[in-house]
N, CA, C, O and CB atoms as a CASP TS submission, in Angstrom:
PFRMAT TS
TARGET T0000
AUTHOR 0000-0000-0000
METHOD Language model
MODEL 1
PARENT N/A
ATOM      1  N   UNK     1      78.484-264.613 -66.983  1.00  0.00           N
ATOM      2  CA  UNK     1      77.419-265.402 -67.555  1.00  0.00           C
ATOM      3  C   UNK     1      76.105-264.621 -67.547  1.00  0.00           C
ATOM      4  O   UNK     1      75.328-264.713 -68.498  1.00  0.00           O
ATOM      5  CB  UNK     1      77.269-266.716 -66.794  1.00  0.00           C
ATOM      6  N   UNK     2      75.853-263.870 -66.504  1.00  0.00           N
ATOM      7  CA  UNK     2      74.637-263.077 -66.439  1.00  0.00           C
ATOM      8  C   UNK     2      74.592-262.000 -67.518  1.00  0.00           C
ATOM      9  O   UNK     2      73.515-261.636 -67.990  1.00  0.00           O
ATOM     10  CB  UNK     2      74.511-262.442 -65.078  1.00  0.00           C
ATOM     11  N   UNK     3      75.757-261.492 -67.909  1.00  0.00           N
ATOM     12  CA  UNK     3      75.772-260.453 -68.930  1.00  0.00           C
ATOM     13  C   UNK     3      75.387-261.000 -70.300  1.00  0.00           C
ATOM     14  O   UNK     3      74.937-260.236 -71.153  1.00  0.00           O
ATOM     15  CB  UNK     3      77.143-259.808 -68.996  1.00  0.00           C
ATOM     16  N   UNK     4      75.553-262.301 -70.533  1.00  0.00           N
ATOM     17  CA  UNK     4      75.195-262.885 -71.822  1.00  0.00           C
ATOM     18  C   UNK     4      73.710-263.197 -71.915  1.00  0.00           C
ATOM     19  O   UNK     4      73.139-263.109 -73.002  1.00  0.00           O
ATOM     20  CB  UNK     4      75.997-264.145 -72.063  1.00  0.00           C
ATOM     21  N   UNK     5      73.077-263.553 -70.829  1.00  0.00           N
ATOM     22  CA  UNK     5      71.667-263.925 -70.845  1.00  0.00           C
ATOM     23  C   UNK     5      70.760-262.835 -71.412  1.00  0.00           C
ATOM     24  O   UNK     5      69.924-263.140 -72.262  1.00  0.00           O
ATOM     25  CB  UNK     5      71.222-264.268 -69.455  1.00  0.00           C
ATOM     26  N   UNK     6      70.887-261.582 -70.982  1.00  0.00           N
ATOM     27  CA  UNK     6      70.001-260.561 -71.557  1.00  0.00           C
ATOM     28  C   UNK     6      70.187-260.377 -73.060  1.00  0.00           C
ATOM     29  O   UNK     6      69.212-260.146 -73.774  1.00  0.00           O
ATOM     30  CB  UNK     6      70.230-259.243 -70.865  1.00  0.00           C
ATOM     31  N   UNK     7      71.417-260.475 -73.550  1.00  0.00           N
ATOM     32  CA  UNK     7      71.618-260.289 -74.982  1.00  0.00           C
ATOM     33  C   UNK     7      70.997-261.433 -75.771  1.00  0.00           C
ATOM     34  O   UNK     7      70.450-261.205 -76.850  1.00  0.00           O
ATOM     35  CB  UNK     7      73.109-260.175 -75.302  1.00  0.00           C
ATOM     36  N   UNK     8      71.069-262.644 -75.263  1.00  0.00           N
ATOM     37  CA  UNK     8      70.433-263.781 -75.925  1.00  0.00           C
ATOM     38  C   UNK     8      68.930-263.577 -75.928  1.00  0.00           C
ATOM     39  O   UNK     8      68.278-263.809 -76.947  1.00  0.00           O
ATOM     40  CB  UNK     8      70.803-265.116 -75.229  1.00  0.00           C
ATOM     41  N   UNK     9      68.375-263.152 -74.822  1.00  0.00           N
ATOM     42  CA  UNK     9      66.939-262.915 -74.731  1.00  0.00           C
ATOM     43  C   UNK     9      66.504-261.812 -75.690  1.00  0.00           C
ATOM     44  O   UNK     9      65.443-261.912 -76.305  1.00  0.00           O
ATOM     45  CB  UNK     9      66.550-262.551 -73.299  1.00  0.00           C
ATOM     46  N   UNK    10      67.315-260.759 -75.822  1.00  0.00           N
ATOM     47  CA  UNK    10      66.923-259.673 -76.706  1.00  0.00           C
ATOM     48  C   UNK    10      66.980-260.098 -78.172  1.00  0.00           C
ATOM     49  O   UNK    10      66.178-259.624 -78.977  1.00  0.00           O
ATOM     50  CB  UNK    10      67.814-258.463 -76.477  1.00  0.00           C
ATOM     51  N   UNK    11      67.898-260.969 -78.527  1.00  0.00           N
ATOM     52  CA  UNK    11      67.958-261.475 -79.897  1.00  0.00           C
ATOM     53  C   UNK    11      66.713-262.298 -80.189  1.00  0.00           C
ATOM     54  O   UNK    11      66.105-262.143 -81.248  1.00  0.00           O
ATOM     55  CB  UNK    11      69.235-262.321 -80.122  1.00  0.00           C
ATOM     56  N   UNK    12      66.326-263.172 -79.264  1.00  0.00           N
ATOM     57  CA  UNK    12      65.122-263.972 -79.460  1.00  0.00           C
ATOM     58  C   UNK    12      63.899-263.077 -79.567  1.00  0.00           C
ATOM     59  O   UNK    12      63.012-263.331 -80.382  1.00  0.00           O
ATOM     60  CB  UNK    12      64.947-264.977 -78.316  1.00  0.00           C
ATOM     61  N   UNK    13      63.845-262.041 -78.758  1.00  0.00           N
ATOM     62  CA  UNK    13      62.726-261.119 -78.769  1.00  0.00           C
ATOM     63  C   UNK    13      62.642-260.385 -80.106  1.00  0.00           C
ATOM     64  O   UNK    13      61.554-260.209 -80.654  1.00  0.00           O
ATOM     65  CB  UNK    13      62.850-260.121 -77.619  1.00  0.00           C
ATOM     66  N   UNK    14      63.785-259.960 -80.624  1.00  0.00           N
ATOM     67  CA  UNK    14      63.797-259.260 -81.908  1.00  0.00           C
ATOM     68  C   UNK    14      63.321-260.165 -83.028  1.00  0.00           C
ATOM     69  O   UNK    14      62.586-259.717 -83.908  1.00  0.00           O
ATOM     70  CB  UNK    14      65.195-258.738 -82.220  1.00  0.00           C
ATOM     71  N   UNK    15      63.721-261.428 -83.016  1.00  0.00           N
ATOM     72  CA  UNK    15      63.312-262.355 -84.060  1.00  0.00           C
ATOM     73  C   UNK    15      61.812-262.586 -84.028  1.00  0.00           C
ATOM     74  O   UNK    15      61.183-262.655 -85.084  1.00  0.00           O
ATOM     75  CB  UNK    15      64.048-263.675 -83.915  1.00  0.00           C
ATOM     76  N   UNK    16      61.227-262.707 -82.855  1.00  0.00           N
ATOM     77  CA  UNK    16      59.810-263.009 -82.755  1.00  0.00           C
ATOM     78  C   UNK    16      58.935-261.810 -83.116  1.00  0.00           C
ATOM     79  O   UNK    16      57.759-261.987 -83.432  1.00  0.00           O
ATOM     80  CB  UNK    16      59.484-263.480 -81.360  1.00  0.00           C
ATOM     81  N   UNK    17      59.479-260.607 -83.077  1.00  0.00           N
ATOM     82  CA  UNK    17      58.691-259.426 -83.402  1.00  0.00           C
ATOM     83  C   UNK    17      59.047-258.862 -84.779  1.00  0.00           C
ATOM     84  O   UNK    17      58.542-257.807 -85.160  1.00  0.00           O
ATOM     85  CB  UNK    17      58.892-258.360 -82.340  1.00  0.00           C
ATOM     86  N   UNK    18      59.898-259.544 -85.518  1.00  0.00           N
ATOM     87  CA  UNK    18      60.285-259.074 -86.849  1.00  0.00           C
ATOM     88  C   UNK    18      59.067-259.047 -87.759  1.00  0.00           C
ATOM     89  O   UNK    18      58.331-260.029 -87.855  1.00  0.00           O
ATOM     90  CB  UNK    18      61.393-259.971 -87.453  1.00  0.00           C
ATOM     91  N   UNK    19      58.861-257.924 -88.421  1.00  0.00           N
ATOM     92  CA  UNK    19      57.776-257.799 -89.385  1.00  0.00           C
ATOM     93  C   UNK    19      58.344-258.049 -90.775  1.00  0.00           C
ATOM     94  O   UNK    19      59.276-257.369 -91.208  1.00  0.00           O
ATOM     95  CB  UNK    19      57.094-256.395 -89.297  1.00  0.00           C
ATOM     96  N   UNK    20      57.787-259.008 -91.456  1.00  0.00           N
ATOM     97  CA  UNK    20      58.255-259.346 -92.794  1.00  0.00           C
ATOM     98  C   UNK    20      57.543-258.490 -93.829  1.00  0.00           C
ATOM     99  O   UNK    20      56.340-258.251 -93.734  1.00  0.00           O
ATOM    100  CB  UNK    20      58.035-260.838 -93.088  1.00  0.00           C
ATOM    101  N   UNK    21      58.301-258.033 -94.816  1.00  0.00           N
ATOM    102  CA  UNK    21      57.733-257.295 -95.937  1.00  0.00           C
ATOM    103  C   UNK    21      57.294-258.300 -96.994  1.00  0.00           C
ATOM    104  O   UNK    21      57.816-259.413 -97.059  1.00  0.00           O
ATOM    105  CB  UNK    21      58.759-256.271 -96.523  1.00  0.00           C
ATOM    106  N   UNK    22      56.342-257.906 -97.811  1.00  0.00           N
ATOM    107  CA  UNK    22      55.855-258.796 -98.864  1.00  0.00           C
ATOM    108  C   UNK    22      56.996-259.240 -99.775  1.00  0.00           C
ATOM    109  O   UNK    22      57.022-260.385-100.224  1.00  0.00           O
ATOM    110  CB  UNK    22      54.761-258.103 -99.687  1.00  0.00           C
ATOM    111  N   UNK    23      57.940-258.336-100.048  1.00  0.00           N
ATOM    112  CA  UNK    23      59.064-258.687-100.921  1.00  0.00           C
ATOM    113  C   UNK    23      59.945-259.762-100.291  1.00  0.00           C
ATOM    114  O   UNK    23      60.452-260.634-100.996  1.00  0.00           O
ATOM    115  CB  UNK    23      59.902-257.444-101.232  1.00  0.00           C
ATOM    116  N   UNK    24      60.133-259.710 -98.964  1.00  0.00           N
ATOM    117  CA  UNK    24      60.916-260.746 -98.277  1.00  0.00           C
ATOM    118  C   UNK    24      60.228-262.100 -98.401  1.00  0.00           C
ATOM    119  O   UNK    24      60.864-263.112 -98.696  1.00  0.00           O
ATOM    120  CB  UNK    24      61.115-260.384 -96.786  1.00  0.00           C
ATOM    121  N   UNK    25      58.923-262.097 -98.172  1.00  0.00           N
ATOM    122  CA  UNK    25      58.167-263.346 -98.215  1.00  0.00           C
ATOM    123  C   UNK    25      58.113-263.906 -99.635  1.00  0.00           C
ATOM    124  O   UNK    25      58.140-265.122 -99.825  1.00  0.00           O
ATOM    125  CB  UNK    25      56.748-263.128 -97.679  1.00  0.00           C
ATOM    126  N   UNK    26      58.037-263.038-100.616  1.00  0.00           N
ATOM    127  CA  UNK    26      57.975-263.480-102.011  1.00  0.00           C
ATOM    128  C   UNK    26      59.240-264.199-102.450  1.00  0.00           C
ATOM    129  O   UNK    26      59.206-265.035-103.353  1.00  0.00           O
ATOM    130  CB  UNK    26      57.728-262.297-102.918  1.00  0.00           C
ATOM    131  N   UNK    27      60.360-263.873-101.806  1.00  0.00           N
ATOM    132  CA  UNK    27      61.625-264.527-102.140  1.00  0.00           C
ATOM    133  C   UNK    27      61.771-265.897-101.493  1.00  0.00           C
ATOM    134  O   UNK    27      62.726-266.619-101.782  1.00  0.00           O
ATOM    135  CB  UNK    27      62.778-263.652-101.726  1.00  0.00           C
ATOM    136  N   UNK    28      60.839-266.262-100.625  1.00  0.00           N
ATOM    137  CA  UNK    28      60.886-267.560 -99.944  1.00  0.00           C
ATOM    138  C   UNK    28      60.097-268.598-100.735  1.00  0.00           C
ATOM    139  O   UNK    28      59.208-268.265-101.518  1.00  0.00           O
ATOM    140  CB  UNK    28      60.330-267.445 -98.505  1.00  0.00           C
ATOM    141  N   UNK    29      60.443-269.860-100.512  1.00  0.00           N
ATOM    142  CA  UNK    29      59.685-270.953-101.122  1.00  0.00           C
ATOM    143  C   UNK    29      58.467-271.253-100.250  1.00  0.00           C
ATOM    144  O   UNK    29      58.400-270.823 -99.099  1.00  0.00           O
ATOM    145  CB  UNK    29      60.574-272.230-101.296  1.00  0.00           C
ATOM    146  N   UNK    30      57.509-271.990-100.801  1.00  0.00           N
ATOM    147  CA  UNK    30      56.318-272.360-100.029  1.00  0.00           C
ATOM    148  C   UNK    30      56.698-273.137 -98.766  1.00  0.00           C
ATOM    149  O   UNK    30      56.168-272.834 -97.698  1.00  0.00           O
ATOM    150  CB  UNK    30      55.358-273.197-100.894  1.00  0.00           C
ATOM    151  N   UNK    31      57.596-274.128 -98.843  1.00  0.00           N
ATOM    152  CA  UNK    31      57.989-274.813 -97.600  1.00  0.00           C
ATOM    153  C   UNK    31      58.614-273.865 -96.566  1.00  0.00           C
ATOM    154  O   UNK    31      58.388-274.023 -95.366  1.00  0.00           O
ATOM    155  CB  UNK    31      58.973-275.930 -97.919  1.00  0.00           C
ATOM    156  N   UNK    32      59.395-272.884 -97.027  1.00  0.00           N
ATOM    157  CA  UNK    32      59.980-271.907 -96.105  1.00  0.00           C
ATOM    158  C   UNK    32      58.891-271.042 -95.470  1.00  0.00           C
ATOM    159  O   UNK    32      58.946-270.739 -94.278  1.00  0.00           O
ATOM    160  CB  UNK    32      61.004-271.017 -96.840  1.00  0.00           C
ATOM    161  N   UNK    33      57.913-270.653 -96.264  1.00  0.00           N
ATOM    162  CA  UNK    33      56.806-269.850 -95.744  1.00  0.00           C
ATOM    163  C   UNK    33      56.008-270.638 -94.711  1.00  0.00           C
ATOM    164  O   UNK    33      55.623-270.103 -93.672  1.00  0.00           O
ATOM    165  CB  UNK    33      55.886-269.391 -96.890  1.00  0.00           C
ATOM    166  N   UNK    34      55.763-271.904 -95.003  1.00  0.00           N
ATOM    167  CA  UNK    34      55.032-272.757 -94.053  1.00  0.00           C
ATOM    168  C   UNK    34      55.806-272.904 -92.748  1.00  0.00           C
ATOM    169  O   UNK    34      55.213-272.882 -91.669  1.00  0.00           O
ATOM    170  CB  UNK    34      54.765-274.148 -94.666  1.00  0.00           C
ATOM    171  N   UNK    35      57.118-273.053 -92.838  1.00  0.00           N
ATOM    172  CA  UNK    35      57.945-273.175 -91.638  1.00  0.00           C
ATOM    173  C   UNK    35      57.922-271.874 -90.840  1.00  0.00           C
ATOM    174  O   UNK    35      57.816-271.892 -89.614  1.00  0.00           O
ATOM    175  CB  UNK    35      59.393-273.547 -92.012  1.00  0.00           C
ATOM    176  N   UNK    36      58.022-270.756 -91.537  1.00  0.00           N
ATOM    177  CA  UNK    36      57.953-269.452 -90.883  1.00  0.00           C
ATOM    178  C   UNK    36      56.628-269.300 -90.139  1.00  0.00           C
ATOM    179  O   UNK    36      56.601-268.864 -88.988  1.00  0.00           O
ATOM    180  CB  UNK    36      58.122-268.318 -91.916  1.00  0.00           C
ATOM    181  N   UNK    37      55.540-269.661 -90.797  1.00  0.00           N
ATOM    182  CA  UNK    37      54.221-269.570 -90.168  1.00  0.00           C
ATOM    183  C   UNK    37      54.144-270.467 -88.939  1.00  0.00           C
ATOM    184  O   UNK    37      53.639-270.061 -87.893  1.00  0.00           O
ATOM    185  CB  UNK    37      53.119-269.950 -91.168  1.00  0.00           C
ATOM    186  N   UNK    38      54.644-271.676 -89.074  1.00  0.00           N
ATOM    187  CA  UNK    38      54.639-272.620 -87.956  1.00  0.00           C
ATOM    188  C   UNK    38      55.464-272.097 -86.789  1.00  0.00           C
ATOM    189  O   UNK    38      55.028-272.154 -85.639  1.00  0.00           O
ATOM    190  CB  UNK    38      55.172-273.980 -88.405  1.00  0.00           C
ATOM    191  N   UNK    39      56.648-271.592 -87.082  1.00  0.00           N
ATOM    192  CA  UNK    39      57.546-271.077 -86.046  1.00  0.00           C
ATOM    193  C   UNK    39      56.938-269.898 -85.284  1.00  0.00           C
ATOM    194  O   UNK    39      57.242-269.683 -84.111  1.00  0.00           O
ATOM    195  CB  UNK    39      58.868-270.657 -86.669  1.00  0.00           C
ATOM    196  N   UNK    40      56.078-269.141 -85.964  1.00  0.00           N
ATOM    197  CA  UNK    40      55.490-267.954 -85.347  1.00  0.00           C
ATOM    198  C   UNK    40      54.056-268.171 -84.867  1.00  0.00           C
ATOM    199  O   UNK    40      53.420-267.242 -84.369  1.00  0.00           O
ATOM    200  CB  UNK    40      55.520-266.811 -86.322  1.00  0.00           C
ATOM    201  N   UNK    41      53.553-269.383 -85.014  1.00  0.00           N
ATOM    202  CA  UNK    41      52.212-269.698 -84.537  1.00  0.00           C
ATOM    203  C   UNK    41      51.093-269.149 -85.402  1.00  0.00           C
ATOM    204  O   UNK    41      49.974-268.963 -84.924  1.00  0.00           O
ATOM    205  CB  UNK    41      52.049-269.187 -83.164  1.00  0.00           C
ATOM    206  N   UNK    42      51.380-268.888 -86.667  1.00  0.00           N
ATOM    207  CA  UNK    42      50.359-268.384 -87.578  1.00  0.00           C
ATOM    208  C   UNK    42      49.567-269.561 -88.141  1.00  0.00           C
ATOM    209  O   UNK    42      50.139-270.599 -88.475  1.00  0.00           O
ATOM    210  CB  UNK    42      50.998-267.548 -88.724  1.00  0.00           C
ATOM    211  N   UNK    43      48.255-269.395 -88.243  1.00  0.00           N
ATOM    212  CA  UNK    43      47.397-270.422 -88.823  1.00  0.00           C
ATOM    213  C   UNK    43      47.263-270.153 -90.322  1.00  0.00           C
ATOM    214  O   UNK    43      46.934-269.041 -90.734  1.00  0.00           O
ATOM    215  CB  UNK    43      45.995-270.446 -88.127  1.00  0.00           C
ATOM    216  N   UNK    44      47.518-271.171 -91.122  1.00  0.00           N
ATOM    217  CA  UNK    44      47.401-271.035 -92.574  1.00  0.00           C
ATOM    218  C   UNK    44      46.248-271.880 -93.090  1.00  0.00           C
ATOM    219  O   UNK    44      46.080-273.031 -92.689  1.00  0.00           O
ATOM    220  CB  UNK    44      48.713-271.440 -93.268  1.00  0.00           C
ATOM    221  N   UNK    45      45.453-271.296 -93.985  1.00  0.00           N
ATOM    222  CA  UNK    45      44.396-272.052 -94.647  1.00  0.00           C
ATOM    223  C   UNK    45      44.633-272.111 -96.152  1.00  0.00           C
ATOM    224  O   UNK    45      44.100-272.990 -96.829  1.00  0.00           O
ATOM    225  CB  UNK    45      43.026-271.432 -94.350  1.00  0.00           C
ATOM    226  N   UNK    46      45.422-271.188 -96.677  1.00  0.00           N
ATOM    227  CA  UNK    46      45.709-271.151 -98.111  1.00  0.00           C
ATOM    228  C   UNK    46      46.717-272.224 -98.485  1.00  0.00           C
ATOM    229  O   UNK    46      47.545-272.637 -97.673  1.00  0.00           O
ATOM    230  CB  UNK    46      46.233-269.770 -98.521  1.00  0.00           C
ATOM    231  N   UNK    47      46.627-272.664 -99.733  1.00  0.00           N
ATOM    232  CA  UNK    47      47.579-273.654-100.225  1.00  0.00           C
ATOM    233  C   UNK    47      48.528-273.067-101.263  1.00  0.00           C
ATOM    234  O   UNK    47      49.572-273.655-101.544  1.00  0.00           O
ATOM    235  CB  UNK    47      46.840-274.836-100.817  1.00  0.00           C
ATOM    236  N   UNK    48      48.177-271.906-101.839  1.00  0.00           N
ATOM    237  CA  UNK    48      49.082-271.319-102.834  1.00  0.00           C
ATOM    238  C   UNK    48      49.948-270.239-102.193  1.00  0.00           C
ATOM    239  O   UNK    48      49.615-269.704-101.136  1.00  0.00           O
ATOM    240  CB  UNK    48      48.282-270.730-104.018  1.00  0.00           C
ATOM    241  N   UNK    49      51.045-269.932-102.840  1.00  0.00           N
ATOM    242  CA  UNK    49      52.044-269.015-102.284  1.00  0.00           C
ATOM    243  C   UNK    49      51.464-267.636-101.993  1.00  0.00           C
ATOM    244  O   UNK    49      51.708-267.079-100.923  1.00  0.00           O
ATOM    245  CB  UNK    49      53.216-268.882-103.239  1.00  0.00           C
ATOM    246  N   UNK    50      50.709-267.083-102.917  1.00  0.00           N
ATOM    247  CA  UNK    50      50.146-265.744-102.724  1.00  0.00           C
ATOM    248  C   UNK    50      49.218-265.707-101.515  1.00  0.00           C
ATOM    249  O   UNK    50      49.230-264.746-100.746  1.00  0.00           O
ATOM    250  CB  UNK    50      49.390-265.296-103.981  1.00  0.00           C
ATOM    251  N   UNK    51      48.426-266.739-101.353  1.00  0.00           N
ATOM    252  CA  UNK    51      47.516-266.804-100.211  1.00  0.00           C
ATOM    253  C   UNK    51      48.257-266.937 -98.901  1.00  0.00           C
ATOM    254  O   UNK    51      47.890-266.311 -97.906  1.00  0.00           O
ATOM    255  CB  UNK    51      46.561-267.957-100.369  1.00  0.00           C
ATOM    256  N   UNK    52      49.304-267.752 -98.894  1.00  0.00           N
ATOM    257  CA  UNK    52      50.111-267.937 -97.686  1.00  0.00           C
ATOM    258  C   UNK    52      50.770-266.617 -97.295  1.00  0.00           C
ATOM    259  O   UNK    52      50.770-266.245 -96.121  1.00  0.00           O
ATOM    260  CB  UNK    52      51.184-269.035 -97.904  1.00  0.00           C
ATOM    261  N   UNK    53      51.328-265.916 -98.268  1.00  0.00           N
ATOM    262  CA  UNK    53      51.966-264.621 -97.997  1.00  0.00           C
ATOM    263  C   UNK    53      50.946-263.648 -97.417  1.00  0.00           C
ATOM    264  O   UNK    53      51.233-262.956 -96.441  1.00  0.00           O
ATOM    265  CB  UNK    53      52.596-264.036 -99.288  1.00  0.00           C
ATOM    266  N   UNK    54      49.777-263.594 -98.003  1.00  0.00           N
ATOM    267  CA  UNK    54      48.726-262.702 -97.520  1.00  0.00           C
ATOM    268  C   UNK    54      48.352-263.022 -96.077  1.00  0.00           C
ATOM    269  O   UNK    54      48.169-262.116 -95.264  1.00  0.00           O
ATOM    270  CB  UNK    54      47.491-262.801 -98.415  1.00  0.00           C
ATOM    271  N   UNK    55      48.238-264.303 -95.761  1.00  0.00           N
ATOM    272  CA  UNK    55      47.881-264.703 -94.401  1.00  0.00           C
ATOM    273  C   UNK    55      48.984-264.355 -93.404  1.00  0.00           C
ATOM    274  O   UNK    55      48.701-263.894 -92.298  1.00  0.00           O
ATOM    275  CB  UNK    55      47.590-266.201 -94.352  1.00  0.00           C
ATOM    276  N   UNK    56      50.232-264.572 -93.789  1.00  0.00           N
ATOM    277  CA  UNK    56      51.343-264.225 -92.892  1.00  0.00           C
ATOM    278  C   UNK    56      51.350-262.722 -92.638  1.00  0.00           C
ATOM    279  O   UNK    56      51.497-262.289 -91.495  1.00  0.00           O
ATOM    280  CB  UNK    56      52.705-264.680 -93.491  1.00  0.00           C
ATOM    281  N   UNK    57      51.194-261.931 -93.681  1.00  0.00           N
ATOM    282  CA  UNK    57      51.195-260.475 -93.526  1.00  0.00           C
ATOM    283  C   UNK    57      50.060-260.015 -92.611  1.00  0.00           C
ATOM    284  O   UNK    57      50.243-259.095 -91.814  1.00  0.00           O
ATOM    285  CB  UNK    57      51.075-259.794 -94.896  1.00  0.00           C
ATOM    286  N   UNK    58      48.907-260.638 -92.719  1.00  0.00           N
ATOM    287  CA  UNK    58      47.763-260.216 -91.904  1.00  0.00           C
ATOM    288  C   UNK    58      47.874-260.659 -90.450  1.00  0.00           C
ATOM    289  O   UNK    58      47.220-260.088 -89.577  1.00  0.00           O
ATOM    290  CB  UNK    58      46.483-260.759 -92.495  1.00  0.00           C
ATOM    291  N   UNK    59      48.697-261.673 -90.180  1.00  0.00           N
ATOM    292  CA  UNK    59      48.809-262.195 -88.815  1.00  0.00           C
ATOM    293  C   UNK    59      50.019-261.662 -88.053  1.00  0.00           C
ATOM    294  O   UNK    59      50.222-262.022 -86.894  1.00  0.00           O
ATOM    295  CB  UNK    59      48.875-263.693 -88.855  1.00  0.00           C
ATOM    296  N   UNK    60      50.812-260.823 -88.676  1.00  0.00           N
ATOM    297  CA  UNK    60      51.990-260.269 -87.989  1.00  0.00           C
ATOM    298  C   UNK    60      51.578-259.286 -86.927  1.00  0.00           C
ATOM    299  O   UNK    60      52.432-258.719 -86.245  1.00  0.00           O
ATOM    300  CB  UNK    60      52.933-259.591 -88.981  1.00  0.00           C
TER
END
């Protein structure tokens, strides 16, 4: 059981430090982008897709 804990922790760590490329974000919908921002603790002020993508990229 102890051998599984570090691998689970490393997967979570990799997900939280993943840097998204603009092309990846562009393929997402606005609701998906908002969820991504929420999950990562990013503050969004823009309401349009381009603005949201720009804010996510700047907060990574």
